[in-house]
C-alpha positions, 0 to 999 in steps of 0.5 A: 418504502415501508409503511408502519402504523404505530399508535394509529399513526402511519409512519413511512420508513425508507428501506435503504441500506446504511450510507456508511458502508460506502462512505466508510470504504471511501474514507479508507481508500482516501486515507490509504491513497493520501498516506501512500503518496506522502510516504513515497514523496518522503522516500523520494525526497530523502533519496534525492536530497543527497543526505547520504553523501554526507556519510563518509569514512573520515580522513584517510589514515595516511600514517595508519597500518596497512590493516587500517588503510584497508578497512578505510578503503572497504568502508569508503567503498561500501558507503559509496555504493550504499546510496545506489543500492538503496535506490535500486532496492526501494525505487523511490522514483517508481514508487512515487509514480505508482502512488500518484496513479493509485491516488488518482484511482482512489479519488475516482473511487471515493467520489463514486462511493460518496455519491453512492454511485452503483459503480463505486464498488467496481471502482474500488475494486479497480483501485485495489487491482492497481495497488496489487499490480504496482505492489507486485512490480515493486516487490519483484524489483526489490527482491531481485536486488536483495538477492544480489546483495545476499550473493555478495555477503560471504557465508550467506546462503543467498537462495535461502535468504531470498526464499524466506524474504519472498515468502514473507513478502507474498504472505503479507501482501496476500493477507493485506489484499484479500482483507481489503477485497473482503471489506469491499465485497461485504460493503458492496453486498450490504449496500444493495437495496433489497427488493423484498423487505420482511414485514415487521411486527407492527404490520397487521 
């Protein structure tokens, strides 16, 4: 508590950091977690809805040339494998499970931050750690499956393409995680109560 005297009137000023450092971070975590679950749920729904099964190569060209029949067979085979390849790359079921874990950790962190509990920022760090771990697992699975697809494309250097994809993936993830960590760290520092407050010009 800081006491100031203005125009012979004593004013008590409560020396506390702004609550919005904690509340703003809590809002960010809540939005991130909720939209993460919604996105994962949408991906899981589309993967499980069977809408890809409606895609077909059309009727088989019985009276077509051998080239047309060969093209139909290749197209039909690609469409049949496309759904399995898509699911194996993006892992919608695993994404949904990870997003639910992240949502639970996010709600715990939000509750502690909104109540301005001293452990709120530690909970936010745990939430970020869960995102980093689950995101790394999904990236590893996706990049492994993508490499297999590149190897099946004639004339494509699979190792080079996988290396480029891996580089971009790691760079974007590190940028995102480090930015959020920096925000959590700054908010935690600015939310600490100062033991010694510099006296203002009103003090005599």
